[in-house]
C-alpha positions in Angstrom: 126.9 150.2 9.2 126.2 147.1 10.4 123.9 144.9 9.5 120.9 143.4 11.6 122.3 140.1 11.3 125.7 141.5 12.9 124.1 143.0 15.3 122.7 140.5 16.7 126.0 137.9 16.5 127.4 140.9 18.5 124.4 141.2 21.4 124.3 136.8 20.8 128.1 136.7 21.9 127.5 139.3 24.6 125.1 137.3 26.2 127.1 134.0 25.7 129.8 135.3 27.3 127.4 136.4 30.4 126.1 133.5 30.8 129.6 131.6 30.4 130.5 133.6 33.2 127.5 133.1 35.6 128.5 129.5 34.8 132.0 129.9 36.0 130.8 131.6 38.9 127.5 129.4 40.1 130.6 126.2 39.7 133.5 128.1 41.7 130.2 128.4 44.2 129.4 125.8 44.1 132.8 123.7 44.2 133.2 126.0 47.4 130.5 124.9 49.1 131.5 121.2 48.0 134.5 121.8 50.2 133.5 123.7 53.0 130.8 120.1 53.5 133.8 117.6 53.1 135.7 119.7 55.6 132.3 120.3 58.2 132.3 116.3 58.6 135.6 116.2 60.8 138.7 114.0 60.3 139.2 110.4 62.1 141.2 112.8 64.3 138.3 115.6 65.2 136.9 115.2 68.5 134.1 113.4 68.9 131.0 114.8 70.6 130.0 113.3 73.7 126.8 110.4 73.4 123.9 111.5 74.7 121.7 109.7 77.2 119.5 108.0 74.1 122.2 107.0 72.5 123.7 104.1 75.0 123.8 100.6 74.4 124.8 99.3 77.2 124.8 100.3 81.2 125.9 99.2 84.2 124.7 101.4 87.2 124.9 100.7 91.0 122.0 102.9 92.7 122.7 104.0 95.8 119.5 104.6 97.7 117.7 105.2 100.8 114.3 102.8 101.5 111.3 103.4 103.6 109.6 100.1 105.0 106.8 99.3 106.4 106.2 95.8 106.9 103.1 93.9 108.0 103.5 90.2 108.9 101.0 87.6 109.7 102.2 83.6 110.1 98.4 81.6 110.5 98.9 78.2 112.1 95.6 77.4 109.7 92.8 78.7 107.9 90.9 79.0 111.0 94.0 79.4 113.5 95.3 83.1 113.1 98.4 84.3 113.8 98.6 88.1 115.4 99.4 91.0 112.3 103.0 92.2 113.5 104.3 95.9 112.7 107.7 95.0 112.1 109.3 98.0 112.4 106.9 99.1 115.6 106.2 95.9 117.2 109.8 94.1 116.8 111.9 97.5 117.0 113.2 96.8 113.1 114.9 99.8 111.4 112.0 101.7 109.4 114.5 103.1 106.6 118.2 101.4 105.6 120.5 103.0 102.8 120.4 100.2 100.6 122.8 99.6 97.3 121.3 98.1 94.0 122.6 96.7 90.4 121.7 96.7 87.2 122.8 95.7 84.1 120.7 97.5 81.2 120.4 96.6 77.6 119.2 99.1 75.1 118.9 96.9 71.3 117.4 99.5 68.5 115.9 102.8 69.5 112.7 102.0 71.5 113.9 98.5 73.8 115.2 97.9 76.9 116.1 95.3 78.6 117.4 94.9 82.1 119.0 92.7 84.8 118.8 94.4 88.3 119.4 92.9 92.0 118.7 94.0 95.7 118.8 92.9 98.9 118.4 94.1 102.4 119.0 92.4 105.8 118.1 94.2 109.2 117.5 92.8 112.6 117.0 93.8 116.2 115.7 93.1 120.3 112.9 94.1 121.6 110.7 93.3 125.0 107.8 93.3 123.0 104.4 94.7 124.6 101.9 92.8 123.1 101.0 88.8 122.7 102.0 87.5 119.8 101.0 84.6 118.2 103.4 83.8 115.1 102.7 80.2 112.9 102.5 77.7 116.4 104.4 80.0 118.6 102.9 82.2 121.1 105.1 85.2 122.6 104.3 87.2 125.9 104.4 90.5 126.6 107.8 91.1 128.4 109.3 88.8 126.8 112.8 89.6 124.8 112.5 89.1 121.1 115.5 88.9 118.8 114.2 89.1 115.2 115.5 89.2 112.2 113.6 89.9 108.3 116.0 90.0 104.9 114.7 90.6 101.7 116.1 89.9 98.6 115.0 90.8 95.2 116.2 89.9 91.6 114.4 91.4 88.5 113.8 91.1 85.1 112.3 94.4 83.2 111.7 94.8 79.9 110.9 98.5 78.3 109.6 100.8 75.8 111.1 104.1 75.0 108.4 105.6 73.7 109.7 109.2 73.7 113.3 108.8 72.3 115.4 112.9 72.0 119.1 114.0 72.4 118.8 114.6 75.7 115.8 113.1 77.0 114.1 109.3 76.6 110.5 108.0 78.4 110.1 105.1 78.8 107.2 102.4 79.9 108.2 99.2 81.4 107.1 95.8 82.3 109.0 92.5 84.4 108.8 89.7 86.7 110.5 90.7 90.3 111.4 87.1 92.2 111.6 88.4 96.2 112.4 85.9 98.6 111.4 86.6 102.3 113.2 85.2 105.1 111.8 86.0 109.1 113.1 84.9 112.3 112.1 85.3 116.0 113.9 84.7 118.5 113.5 83.9 122.5 116.1 83.1 124.5 114.9 82.4 127.6 112.8 79.8 126.7 115.0 78.3 123.5 112.1 79.3 121.4 112.6 80.3 117.9 110.5 80.2 114.8 111.5 80.7 111.3 109.9 81.1 107.9 110.8 81.7 104.4 108.8 82.3 101.1 109.9 83.1 97.4 107.6 84.5 95.1 107.6 86.3 91.9 105.5 89.7 91.8 104.6 91.3 88.4 105.7 95.3 88.2 105.1 97.8 86.1 106.9 101.4 85.5 107.2 104.5 84.1 110.6 106.3 83.9 112.2 108.9 82.3 116.3 110.5 82.1 117.1 114.1 80.9 120.9 115.1 80.6 121.9 118.0 82.4 125.4 117.8 81.2 128.4 115.6 79.6 128.0 113.2 82.5 125.4 114.3 84.8 121.7 112.8 84.1 118.6 113.4 86.2 116.6 110.4 87.0 112.8 109.5 87.8 111.0 106.0 88.3 108.1 105.2 89.4 107.3 101.0 89.6 104.1 99.2 91.4 104.7 95.5 92.9 102.0 93.3 94.0 101.4 89.4 94.5 98.9 87.3 95.9 100.0 83.7 95.6 98.4 81.1 98.0 99.1 82.3 101.6 101.6 85.3 100.5 99.8 88.4 100.1 101.8 91.9 99.2 102.8 95.0 97.4 106.2 97.0 96.9 105.9 101.1 95.8 109.2 102.1 94.2 109.6 105.4 93.6 112.5 107.1 93.0 114.6 110.4 91.9 118.2 110.6 91.1 121.3 112.1 90.3 123.3 110.2 88.0 127.2 110.8 87.3 128.2 108.8 84.0 131.8 107.6 85.1 133.1 106.6 81.4 131.3 108.6 78.5 130.5 105.6 76.4 
């Protein structure tokens, strides 16, 4: 018959063996999990997932857009002698819409900042027999005269944006920047060799909001709205720029 001490030693031996088996099993499971974790990292040759829109560092884009124009012009000879306000599209026959190309180069340093350089140019011309008398600067254009007109707009801008919402597939950005706009207007009556050309350059401050959403690896949906206004000396104008677009990424990087 075993003594109580022997029984205790025997039970202790059984428990020790059981604990040792548990430790060995735990170590085996841990090693399997570690091996699985190492494998989950993927080797260098493993295909990498395509970067999302929020992971871009540099974007070089060409935008093709339809611009609608509603242009009001008035060139005064002096503060006392005001010219005639012209609706360029109705009175002079200039195009009311035009397909334009805009180039943009966007740098995205860090997770939330955006710096963009952009350029846009529009050239419109028309020839029309005018239906009202027009005083343009110090020249007078009579009813029934054929007026050849030209109106060109060139805009170069630098914009800063803060991406206050950045997700794996989406981003929302508030922007502020300066657009330098150059306007050239020209009106010519060939029958009287009458010609008057005006031009001006003005900085236009703009504030806006824009967002992007990834639809797939190469397709993204984009929305943007910007408001530009200026009132400097004899130049007074505003531009509302809003757009919805679909972007195709030629290079996923």
